[in-house]
DOMI-738422 format. One record per residue (C-alpha): residue number from 1; residue in one letter; x, y, z. Coordinates in Angstrom, 1 decimal, decimal comma. Each point is the difference from the previous one (the first is absolute). Last residue first. Layout:
REM DOMI-738422
+-----+----+--------+--------+--------+
!   i ! aa !   east !  north !     up !
+-----+----+--------+--------+--------+
! NUM !  A !      X !      Y !      Z !
...
+-----+----+--------+--------+--------+
***
This chain:
REM DOMI-738422
+-----+----+--------+--------+--------+
!   i ! aa !   east !  north !     up !
+-----+----+--------+--------+--------+
! 352 !  P !    1,6 !   33,1 !  -28,8 !
! 351 !  R !   -0,6 !   -3,1 !    1,7 !
! 350 !  K !    2,2 !   -1,2 !    2,7 !
! 349 !  M !   -2,4 !    0,7 !    2,9 !
! 348 !  S !   -2,6 !   -2,4 !   -1,6 !
! 347 !  Q !    2,0 !   -3,0 !    0,0 !
! 346 !  E !    1,2 !    1,0 !    3,7 !
! 345 !  I !   -3,6 !    0,0 !    0,9 !
! 344 !  L !   -0,8 !   -3,1 !   -1,8 !
! 343 !  R !    2,8 !   -1,8 !    1,7 !
! 342 !  R !   -1,1 !    1,4 !    3,6 !
! 341 !  L !   -3,4 !   -1,2 !   -1,1 !
! 340 !  E !    1,1 !   -3,6 !   -0,6 !
! 339 !  L !    2,1 !    0,0 !    3,2 !
! 338 !  L !   -3,1 !    1,0 !    1,8 !
! 337 !  E !   -2,1 !   -2,7 !   -1,4 !
! 336 !  R !    2,5 !   -2,6 !    0,5 !
! 335 !  N !    0,4 !    0,7 !    3,7 !
! 334 !  K !    3,6 !   -1,0 !    0,9 !
! 333 !  P !    1,1 !    3,0 !    2,3 !
! 332 !  D !   -3,1 !   -0,4 !    2,1 !
! 331 !  L !    0,2 !    2,7 !    2,8 !
! 330 !  A !    2,7 !    2,0 !   -1,4 !
! 329 !  L !   -1,7 !   -0,7 !   -3,7 !
! 328 !  G !   -3,1 !    1,7 !    1,2 !
! 327 !  Q !    2,0 !    3,2 !    1,2 !
! 326 !  A !    1,9 !    0,4 !   -3,1 !
! 325 !  L !   -3,3 !   -0,3 !   -1,9 !
! 324 !  A !   -1,0 !    3,1 !    1,1 !
! 323 !  Q !    3,1 !    1,8 !   -0,6 !
! 322 !  Q !   -0,1 !   -1,4 !   -3,7 !
! 321 !  A !   -3,4 !    1,1 !   -0,7 !
! 320 !  D !    1,0 !    3,6 !    1,5 !
! 319 !  T !    2,7 !    0,1 !   -2,6 !
! 318 !  F !   -2,1 !   -1,3 !   -2,7 !
! 317 !  R !   -2,7 !    2,5 !    0,3 !
! 316 !  E !   -1,5 !   -0,7 !   -3,3 !
! 315 !  R !   -3,3 !    0,6 !    1,6 !
! 314 !  G !   -1,4 !   -3,7 !   -0,7 !
! 313 !  M !    3,5 !   -1,2 !    1,2 !
! 312 !  E !   -0,5 !    2,1 !    3,2 !
! 311 !  I !   -3,5 !   -1,8 !    0,3 !
! 310 !  Y !    1,5 !   -3,3 !   -0,7 !
! 309 !  A !    2,8 !    0,6 !    2,5 !
! 308 !  L !   -2,8 !    1,1 !    2,8 !
! 307 !  F !   -1,6 !   -3,5 !   -0,9 !
! 306 !  A !    2,8 !   -2,1 !    0,7 !
! 305 !  I !    0,9 !    2,1 !    3,1 !
! 304 !  E !   -3,4 !   -0,8 !    1,1 !
! 303 !  K !    0,1 !   -3,5 !   -0,7 !
! 302 !  I !    3,4 !   -0,1 !    2,0 !
! 301 !  R !   -1,5 !    1,7 !    3,0 !
! 300 !  Q !   -2,9 !   -2,4 !    0,1 !
! 299 !  D !    2,4 !   -3,1 !    0,2 !
! 298 !  I !    1,9 !    1,4 !    2,6 !
! 297 !  D !   -3,1 !    0,8 !    1,9 !
! 296 !  P !   -1,1 !   -3,6 !    0,1 !
! 295 !  P !    3,0 !   -0,7 !    2,2 !
! 294 !  A !    1,8 !   -2,8 !   -1,0 !
! 293 !  T !   -0,2 !   -3,3 !    1,4 !
! 292 !  K !    3,3 !   -1,1 !    1,5 !
! 291 !  A !    2,8 !   -2,3 !   -0,6 !
! 290 !  C !    3,0 !   -1,9 !    1,5 !
! 289 !  R !    3,1 !   -1,7 !   -0,7 !
! 288 !  F !    1,0 !   -3,6 !    0,9 !
! 287 !  G !    3,1 !   -2,3 !    0,7 !
! 286 !  L !    0,9 !   -3,6 !   -0,5 !
! 285 !  G !    3,8 !   -0,7 !   -1,2 !
! 284 !  V !    1,6 !   -2,3 !    2,7 !
! 283 !  G !   -1,9 !   -3,0 !   -2,0 !
! 282 !  Y !   -3,0 !    0,1 !    1,9 !
! 281 !  S !    0,9 !    0,8 !    3,5 !
! 280 !  N !   -3,2 !    1,9 !    1,3 !
! 279 !  N !   -2,6 !   -2,9 !    0,0 !
! 278 !  L !   -3,0 !    1,3 !    2,3 !
! 277 !  P !   -2,1 !    0,7 !   -3,6 !
! 276 !  H !    0,9 !   -3,0 !   -1,4 !
! 275 !  N !    1,5 !    0,9 !   -3,6 !
! 274 !  W !   -1,2 !    0,0 !   -3,6 !
! 273 !  F !    1,1 !    0,7 !   -3,5 !
! 272 !  R !   -1,5 !    1,6 !   -2,9 !
! 271 !  H !    1,9 !    1,1 !   -3,0 !
! 270 !  T !   -1,9 !    2,8 !   -2,3 !
! 269 !  S !    2,6 !    2,8 !    0,5 !
! 268 !  R !    2,8 !   -2,6 !   -1,4 !
! 267 !  T !    3,1 !   -0,1 !    2,3 !
! 266 !  T !   -1,1 !   -3,5 !    1,5 !
! 265 !  S !    1,2 !   -1,7 !   -3,3 !
! 264 !  E !    3,6 !    1,5 !    0,2 !
! 263 !  P !    0,7 !   -2,1 !    3,1 !
! 262 !  A !   -0,1 !    0,9 !    3,7 !
! 261 !  I !    2,8 !    0,8 !    2,0 !
! 260 !  W !   -0,1 !    3,7 !    0,0 !
! 259 !  S !   -4,1 !   -0,2 !   -0,1 !
! 258 !  G !   -3,2 !   -0,5 !   -1,9 !
! 257 !  G !   -2,6 !    2,9 !   -0,3 !
! 256 !  R !   -2,9 !   -1,2 !    1,8 !
! 255 !  I !   -0,9 !   -2,0 !    3,1 !
! 254 !  V !   -3,6 !   -1,1 !    0,3 !
! 253 !  R !   -1,5 !   -1,1 !    3,8 !
! 252 !  K !   -0,2 !   -3,7 !    0,5 !
! 251 !  E !   -2,3 !   -2,6 !    2,3 !
! 250 !  G !    1,6 !   -3,3 !    0,7 !
! 249 !  V !    3,0 !   -1,9 !   -1,1 !
! 248 !  T !    3,7 !    1,0 !   -0,4 !
! 247 !  L !   -0,3 !    1,7 !    3,5 !
! 246 !  R !    1,9 !   -3,1 !    1,6 !
! 245 !  D !    2,8 !    0,4 !   -3,0 !
! 244 !  V !    1,6 !   -2,7 !   -1,9 !
! 243 !  Y !    0,4 !    0,9 !   -3,5 !
! 242 !  T !   -1,2 !   -0,5 !   -3,5 !
! 241 !  G !   -2,2 !   -2,8 !    1,4 !
! 240 !  T !   -3,0 !    2,2 !   -1,0 !
! 239 !  G !   -2,0 !    0,1 !    2,9 !
! 238 !  G !   -3,6 !    0,4 !    0,1 !
! 237 !  I !   -1,9 !    3,1 !   -0,1 !
! 236 !  W !   -2,8 !    0,9 !    1,6 !
! 235 !  V !   -2,1 !    2,8 !   -1,3 !
! 234 !  A !   -0,3 !    3,5 !    1,7 !
! 233 !  K !   -3,5 !    1,5 !    0,4 !
! 232 !  D !   -1,3 !    3,4 !   -1,6 !
! 231 !  P !    2,1 !   -0,7 !   -3,2 !
! 230 !  G !    1,9 !    3,1 !   -1,1 !
! 229 !  T !   -0,6 !    3,8 !    0,4 !
! 228 !  P !   -1,4 !    0,6 !   -3,4 !
! 227 !  N !   -0,4 !    3,6 !   -0,4 !
! 226 !  V !   -2,7 !    0,0 !   -2,7 !
! 225 !  M !    0,1 !   -3,5 !   -1,9 !
! 224 !  T !   -2,2 !   -1,9 !    2,2 !
! 223 !  E !   -0,7 !   -3,6 !    0,5 !
! 222 !  L !    3,1 !   -1,3 !   -1,3 !
! 221 !  R !   -0,4 !   -3,4 !   -0,9 !
! 220 !  G !    2,7 !   -0,8 !   -2,3 !
! 219 !  Y !    2,8 !    2,4 !    1,8 !
! 218 !  Y !   -0,6 !   -2,1 !    3,4 !
! 217 !  N !    1,1 !   -3,2 !   -1,4 !
! 216 !  P !    3,6 !    0,2 !    2,0 !
! 215 !  D !   -1,6 !    1,2 !    3,2 !
! 214 !  Y !    2,3 !    2,3 !    1,8 !
! 213 !  W !   -1,7 !    2,5 !    2,8 !
! 212 !  D !    0,8 !    3,6 !   -1,0 !
! 211 !  S !    1,6 !    2,6 !    2,0 !
! 210 !  V !    3,2 !    0,0 !   -2,0 !
! 209 !  W !    3,3 !   -1,0 !    1,4 !
! 208 !  E !    3,0 !    0,7 !   -2,2 !
! 207 !  F !    2,8 !   -1,8 !   -1,3 !
! 206 !  V !    3,7 !    1,4 !    0,3 !
! 205 !  N !    2,5 !    1,2 !   -2,4 !
! 204 !  G !   -1,9 !   -1,1 !   -3,1 !
! 203 !  A !   -2,3 !    1,6 !   -2,1 !
! 202 !  M !   -2,5 !    3,0 !    1,5 !
! 201 !  N !    3,6 !    1,3 !    0,8 !
! 200 !  Y !   -0,8 !    3,9 !   -0,3 !
! 199 !  A !   -3,4 !    1,6 !   -0,3 !
! 198 !  G !   -0,1 !    2,7 !   -2,6 !
! 197 !  Y !   -3,5 !   -0,2 !   -1,7 !
! 196 !  Y !    1,2 !   -1,8 !   -2,9 !
! 195 !  S !    2,0 !   -2,2 !    2,1 !
! 194 !  A !    3,6 !    0,3 !    1,2 !
! 193 !  G !    2,6 !   -2,1 !   -1,8 !
! 192 !  E !    2,4 !    2,8 !   -0,9 !
! 191 !  P !   -0,3 !    1,1 !    3,5 !
! 190 !  H !    2,2 !   -3,2 !    0,8 !
! 189 !  S !    0,5 !    0,9 !    3,5 !
! 188 !  D !   -2,0 !    2,3 !    2,5 !
! 187 !  V !   -1,2 !   -3,1 !    2,1 !
! 186 !  P !    4,0 !   -0,5 !    0,7 !
! 185 !  M !    0,9 !   -3,6 !   -1,5 !
! 184 !  T !   -0,7 !   -3,3 !    1,6 !
! 183 !  A !    2,9 !   -2,5 !    0,5 !
! 182 !  D !    2,8 !   -1,4 !   -1,8 !
! 181 !  H !   -1,1 !    1,0 !   -3,3 !
! 180 !  N !   -0,7 !   -1,9 !   -3,2 !
! 179 !  K !   -1,8 !   -2,4 !    2,7 !
! 178 !  G !   -2,7 !   -0,7 !   -2,5 !
! 177 !  Y !   -1,8 !    3,6 !   -0,3 !
! 176 !  N !    0,9 !    3,7 !    1,0 !
! 175 !  V !   -1,4 !    1,6 !   -3,2 !
! 174 !  R !    0,9 !    2,6 !   -2,7 !
! 173 !  T !    2,9 !   -1,5 !   -1,7 !
! 172 !  P !   -1,8 !   -3,4 !   -0,4 !
! 171 !  D !   -2,0 !    1,5 !   -2,7 !
! 170 !  F !   -3,3 !   -1,9 !   -0,7 !
! 169 !  D !   -1,9 !    1,1 !   -2,9 !
! 168 !  N !   -4,0 !    1,4 !    0,4 !
! 167 !  G !    1,1 !    3,2 !    1,8 !
! 166 !  W !    1,4 !    1,6 !    3,0 !
! 165 !  P !   -1,9 !   -1,4 !    2,9 !
! 164 !  Y !    0,0 !   -3,3 !   -1,8 !
! 163 !  L !   -3,0 !   -1,6 !   -2,0 !
! 162 !  N !   -1,3 !    3,4 !   -1,2 !
! 161 !  G !   -3,7 !    0,6 !    0,5 !
! 160 !  D !   -0,2 !    3,2 !   -2,2 !
! 159 !  P !   -1,3 !    2,1 !    3,4 !
! 158 !  G !    2,8 !   -1,2 !    2,0 !
! 157 !  R !    1,2 !   -3,5 !    0,9 !
! 156 !  A !    1,3 !    0,7 !    3,2 !
! 155 !  A !   -2,4 !    2,3 !    1,9 !
! 154 !  K !   -2,6 !   -1,8 !   -2,0 !
! 153 !  E !    1,1 !   -3,4 !    1,6 !
! 152 !  W !    0,4 !    1,6 !    3,6 !
! 151 !  E !   -3,7 !    1,4 !   -0,2 !
! 150 !  A !   -1,5 !   -3,4 !   -1,1 !
! 149 !  E !    1,9 !   -1,8 !    2,8 !
! 148 !  T !   -1,3 !    2,5 !    2,5 !
! 147 !  P !    2,5 !    2,5 !    1,7 !
! 146 !  L !    0,9 !   -0,5 !    3,5 !
! 145 !  R !   -1,2 !    2,9 !    1,8 !
! 144 !  K !    0,6 !    3,5 !    1,0 !
! 143 !  G !    0,1 !    2,5 !    3,1 !
! 142 !  R !    3,4 !   -1,0 !    0,8 !
! 141 !  Y !   -0,7 !   -2,1 !    3,0 !
! 140 !  E !   -2,3 !   -1,6 !   -2,3 !
! 139 !  C !    2,4 !   -1,1 !   -2,4 !
! 138 !  Y !    2,4 !   -1,2 !    2,4 !
! 137 !  A !   -2,9 !   -2,2 !    1,8 !
! 136 !  K !   -0,6 !   -1,4 !   -3,5 !
! 135 !  A !    3,5 !   -1,1 !   -0,8 !
! 134 !  D !    0,6 !   -1,6 !    3,4 !
! 133 !  N !   -3,4 !   -2,0 !   -0,4 !
! 132 !  W !    1,1 !   -0,9 !   -3,6 !
! 131 !  N !    3,6 !   -1,3 !    1,4 !
! 130 !  V !    3,2 !    1,7 !    0,1 !
! 129 !  G !    3,2 !   -1,3 !   -0,8 !
! 128 !  V !    1,2 !    2,8 !   -2,3 !
! 127 !  V !    0,3 !    3,7 !    0,5 !
! 126 !  P !    1,1 !    1,5 !   -3,3 !
! 125 !  Q !    3,3 !    1,5 !   -0,1 !
! 124 !  R !    0,8 !    3,6 !    0,5 !
! 123 !  Q !    1,1 !   -0,5 !    3,7 !
! 122 !  Y !    2,3 !   -2,7 !   -0,6 !
! 121 !  N !   -1,4 !   -3,1 !    1,9 !
! 120 !  L !    0,2 !   -3,1 !   -3,0 !
! 119 !  R !    3,3 !   -1,3 !    0,0 !
! 118 !  P !    0,9 !    0,8 !    3,2 !
! 117 !  D !   -2,5 !   -2,1 !    1,5 !
! 116 !  D !   -1,2 !    1,6 !    3,6 !
! 115 !  W !   -3,5 !    0,5 !   -1,1 !
! 114 !  Y !    0,0 !   -3,1 !   -2,0 !
! 113 !  A !   -3,9 !   -0,9 !    1,3 !
! 112 !  P !   -1,6 !    3,1 !    0,8 !
! 111 !  A !    0,1 !    2,2 !    3,3 !
! 110 !  P !   -3,0 !   -0,6 !    2,2 !
! 109 !  H !   -2,4 !    3,2 !    0,4 !
! 108 !  G !    1,2 !    2,0 !    2,7 !
! 107 !  T !   -2,4 !    3,0 !   -1,4 !
! 106 !  A !    2,6 !    3,2 !   -0,8 !
! 105 !  K !    3,0 !   -2,2 !   -0,2 !
! 104 !  V !   -1,4 !   -2,8 !   -2,2 !
! 103 !  F !   -1,5 !    2,6 !   -2,1 !
! 102 !  E !    3,3 !    2,1 !   -0,4 !
! 101 !  G !    1,4 !   -3,1 !   -1,1 !
! 100 !  Y !   -2,2 !   -0,8 !   -2,4 !
!  99 !  D !    0,7 !    3,3 !   -1,5 !
!  98 !  K !    3,7 !   -0,5 !    0,0 !
!  97 !  N !    0,1 !   -3,7 !   -1,1 !
!  96 !  S !   -2,0 !    1,3 !   -3,0 !
!  95 !  V !   -3,5 !   -0,4 !   -1,3 !
!  94 !  E !    0,1 !   -0,9 !   -3,8 !
!  93 !  Y !    0,1 !    3,3 !   -1,8 !
!  92 !  K !   -2,6 !    2,4 !   -1,6 !
!  91 !  D !   -2,8 !   -1,3 !    2,1 !
!  90 !  I !   -3,5 !    0,2 !   -1,5 !
!  89 !  L !   -2,7 !    2,5 !   -0,1 !
!  88 !  Y !   -3,4 !   -0,8 !   -1,3 !
!  87 !  S !   -2,9 !    1,0 !   -2,7 !
!  86 !  D !   -2,6 !   -2,4 !   -0,3 !
!  85 !  L !    0,8 !   -3,3 !   -1,7 !
!  84 !  F !   -2,0 !   -1,4 !   -3,0 !
!  83 !  V !    1,0 !   -3,9 !   -0,8 !
!  82 !  T !    0,6 !   -1,4 !   -3,3 !
!  81 !  H !    0,6 !   -3,4 !   -0,6 !
!  80 !  A !    2,8 !   -2,7 !   -0,9 !
!  79 !  P !   -1,0 !   -3,4 !    0,6 !
!  78 !  G !    2,3 !   -0,7 !    1,7 !
!  77 !  E !    3,0 !    0,3 !    2,4 !
!  76 !  D !   -0,6 !   -2,8 !    2,1 !
!  75 !  N !    0,1 !   -2,4 !   -3,2 !
!  74 !  F !    3,4 !   -1,6 !    1,0 !
!  73 !  A !   -1,5 !   -0,1 !    3,8 !
!  72 !  E !   -2,7 !   -2,1 !   -0,9 !
!  71 !  A !    1,9 !   -2,4 !   -1,8 !
!  70 !  S !    2,8 !    0,0 !    3,0 !
!  69 !  W !   -3,5 !   -1,1 !    2,3 !
!  68 !  P !   -1,2 !   -2,7 !   -2,4 !
!  67 !  T !    3,6 !   -1,5 !   -0,3 !
!  66 !  M !    1,8 !    0,7 !   -3,2 !
!  65 !  M !    2,6 !    1,7 !    1,6 !
!  64 !  R !    1,1 !   -2,9 !    2,2 !
!  63 !  K !    0,4 !   -2,2 !   -3,1 !
!  62 !  D !    2,4 !    2,3 !   -1,6 !
!  61 !  Y !    2,0 !    0,5 !    3,2 !
!  60 !  A !    0,4 !   -3,8 !    0,6 !
!  59 !  T !    1,0 !    0,3 !   -3,6 !
!  58 !  L !   -2,2 !   -0,8 !   -3,3 !
!  57 !  K !    1,8 !   -2,3 !   -2,7 !
!  56 !  K !   -0,1 !    2,0 !   -3,1 !
!  55 !  G !   -2,6 !    0,1 !   -2,5 !
!  54 !  S !   -0,3 !    4,0 !    0,0 !
!  53 !  A !   -3,4 !    0,5 !    1,7 !
!  52 !  R !   -1,4 !    3,4 !   -0,9 !
!  51 !  P !    0,4 !    2,8 !    2,4 !
!  50 !  A !   -3,2 !    0,9 !    1,7 !
!  49 !  E !   -1,4 !    3,2 !   -1,9 !
!  48 !  K !   -0,2 !    3,7 !    1,9 !
!  47 !  D !   -2,6 !    2,7 !    0,0 !
!  46 !  I !    1,2 !    2,8 !    2,0 !
!  45 !  G !   -1,2 !    1,7 !    3,3 !
!  44 !  M !   -1,5 !    3,4 !    0,8 !
!  43 !  V !   -0,5 !    2,5 !   -3,1 !
!  42 !  S !   -0,8 !    3,7 !    1,4 !
!  41 !  P !   -3,2 !    1,9 !    0,1 !
!  40 !  G !   -0,4 !    3,7 !    1,8 !
!  39 !  H !    1,2 !    2,1 !    2,8 !
!  38 !  G !    3,4 !    1,6 !    0,1 !
!  37 !  V !    3,0 !   -1,7 !    1,7 !
!  36 !  Y !    1,9 !    2,7 !    1,9 !
!  35 !  V !    3,7 !   -0,6 !    1,4 !
!  34 !  M !    1,1 !   -0,3 !    3,6 !
!  33 !  H !    3,3 !    1,3 !    1,1 !
!  32 !  E !   -1,3 !    3,0 !    1,8 !
!  31 !  P !   -3,9 !    0,6 !    0,0 !
!  30 !  I !   -1,4 !    1,6 !   -3,5 !
!  29 !  T !   -0,8 !    3,5 !    0,5 !
!  28 !  H !   -3,4 !    1,8 !    0,1 !
!  27 !  K !   -0,6 !    3,8 !   -0,4 !
!  26 !  E !   -3,7 !    0,8 !    1,3 !
!  25 !  A !   -2,1 !    1,0 !   -2,8 !
!  24 !  Q !   -1,4 !    3,3 !    0,0 !
!  23 !  A !    1,0 !    0,9 !   -3,4 !
!  22 !  T !   -1,0 !   -3,3 !   -1,6 !
!  21 !  L !   -3,6 !    0,0 !    1,9 !
!  20 !  A !   -0,5 !    3,4 !   -1,4 !
!  19 !  L !    1,0 !   -1,0 !   -3,5 !
!  18 !  V !   -2,5 !   -2,9 !    0,1 !
!  17 !  T !   -2,7 !    2,3 !    1,4 !
!  16 !  G !   -0,9 !    1,3 !   -3,6 !
!  15 !  G !    1,4 !    3,2 !   -2,1 !
!  14 !  V !    2,3 !   -2,2 !   -1,9 !
!  13 !  T !   -2,3 !   -2,6 !   -1,1 !
!  12 !  L !    0,1 !    1,0 !   -3,5 !
!  11 !  T !    3,5 !   -0,5 !   -0,3 !
!  10 !  A !    0,0 !   -3,1 !    1,8 !
!   9 !  V !   -2,6 !   -1,8 !   -2,2 !
!   8 !  M !    2,2 !    1,1 !   -3,1 !
!   7 !  I !    3,4 !   -1,1 !    1,4 !
!   6 !  K !   -1,8 !   -3,3 !    0,8 !
!   5 !  H !   -1,3 !   -0,4 !   -3,7 !
!   4 !  A !    3,4 !    1,0 !   -1,3 !
!   3 !  I !    1,4 !   -2,9 !    2,2 !
!   2 !  Q !   -2,4 !   -2,5 !   -1,2 !
!   1 !  M !    0,6 !    1,1 !   -3,9 !
+-----+----+--------+--------+--------+
***
């Protein structure tokens, strides 16, 4: 009924200015090796229950995980909430050694840790051993920025809020984790594990820096649901006792996605972890990808194309409607309104 109404309105507006705008619109393309994530709501976080007491004698690890900080960290993925994000672009792949090497050569920026490690320095492997400042500098050099935590999670979970990039059930064949491989895999590996929007390796391979400061309680006191960028100030995180590191305590940035040596639990798209922004050596599996705000004229172009398709459907000029939709889907191949229109057009063309 809603689509039928849109077709009627579009047909009545056929002589208006919208068509003129469509005819004059500049041709737009999505940058190479980036994917488009359209504006709108998305689910962030998950509601979790603490495990029930088993009655067994507690180990040292169990006791440590019952400390106040560990309890906060366990619940840092909740509560689940809805955020509203403007359209943006995010890298299809993690930044590779090849791309990072070009940046180092052009700018004189220091090489990352593990640059000479033969397990990790193939051209198509993701760069590892970069701290938050390194990642930020690279993205700015490319005319981009680090994604916010909310942008990263939406690109990983898709419009349905999947627990993993590919769906809600864990599948070990789609992800590089838990030392199932001897090192990182190429950035274009595991296409079967890509997210709804087409981003690769958002689970496993390498942890990825995002722009936000880390606060385990941040989700419970969000001040805005629109384009959240994380806490204004960092919180001081104490040592967990899980490993000895001079950077274990202090202010942290968020890292996401798990890595080739991290356990299965870190590959869930809601999983949050942290690292000191100056630390470049977390588990030889710390990389990143970049993002950028989508130009507003891309959104406008997609809206105009959808409107034109409604008009052509109202005229029963289905071939012309298909051609219009092809332009829109070239910009946003996962746009649900355009995909539904395409399905309706194809049904209409099959009618006698």
